[in-house]
Phi, psi and omega in degrees: 000130175261127181243130183235127182281136173238143177206172176300342178290340184287128185298324173302319185295307185299318173308314183293315174302322172296325176293327174297304181310314181294319191261348184032064189293147181274120185243121190249133189229133174250114186213176185278165185276347171290318185265347190304314188288314180300321181292323176291324180292323178300316179296320181285333179295331179262356176102003180273172183240104189268155159221143191222140171119171181244045177300159181306126172090351191293312186313313176291301187298315184276326178297326181268337189253342179297155179287327170201164189230144168228144184237116179258120192293336173297356174296339179303344176293336174226002182243142182282154175306311177311308179303309190297318180297321188292319173307316185290323183288319181297318179296303181308311183296335180262003183080012185278121176297142173218161185249126170256125179248092182286054185317135173059014177294136184074024182270349184134349184247113189293318185295320177295315185304323186302312181301312183300315181299329182291338177296324182308328180295346188257016167063059175299145176284321183230134168242121183232151176178184180272176188296321181289326178289317191280329175298321175291326183287335178280351180112356180274170184266082188220054186297137185276177177252088186070234171271006187256150180274152169254007181236153172270156181305328172306322177298329182270357187308304185297318174298324188284324182297315173300318176293328180291319181293323182286313190264339183082004178264161162284138185234128185233120173249131176269149171174204180312318171236130182269141173232141181237112187253130177203117187061228184273358187257142171236124177264134183244125179240115179261178176099212183083201185206136180301334182297344170304336180270357181243013177237127184310128169081006187288322183291315186295330183288325172312316185291339175285325178291324175299313184302320178297324178292329189309303196284002178243009179237150183296324191221161175296324179290321173301321180299319180290326179295308187298310178300311180297315184299317178294320176302306179292337172290310179298328182283324185290314176298317179301322185290344178283349178238344187280140181265348182200179181292326177294307175309317184294318173309314180291327185289329182294319177291322177302318180288328165301314184291329174291319173306317183285355177074040174232027179288000000 
């Protein structure tokens, strides 16, 4: 197994973030209402143009015309199964790359898990999540505690490789260390700040950021690595100044905008 470290110091990461600012790609998301505001603000902070939700006609119009799409499956708290699957189908049929975030998969709801598994049929370019979610999606017994993980990212390493091989997607697990699996390679991103786990929607917003990187990168693995490295750098910088989790959440957006040159 080849392991390659990626960080904000890599010129290619900085270049791709600059391309987002220059191109302002339209990124369409289906996500839960808890995470929607932070996800939209993360995209705006780096220069992307977001739309979120499944208003009438949006799955067809936006799913097929966006530069990239992300689907956070916790959107099912307010979005129908039909609409969510339709967004994925429209993106796949139009050749639009999309990100799957299987929030709370394996946490105990068989009906919910069935819907999430159906999304794998629509060829996501990237699957990202926490360790428990991805271990369960790979076929392991790793039920999470609601939407929270009960495992560390190191525990998920062999599982994300297996899931990447089976699905054909790039698979990224976030944690104290982030790992991104693609083929026989695993990319490693360190840094960040533990307060990412204490701000509602911070993990969900990372899926949106990966989607923003997809249209400006040559490959899906480059997009996942670029987003993880950028997010880790912004979180680390925000953590140097924040006195609490509220200030950290605002600081994360500030630092993303600084990294993107939009301060």
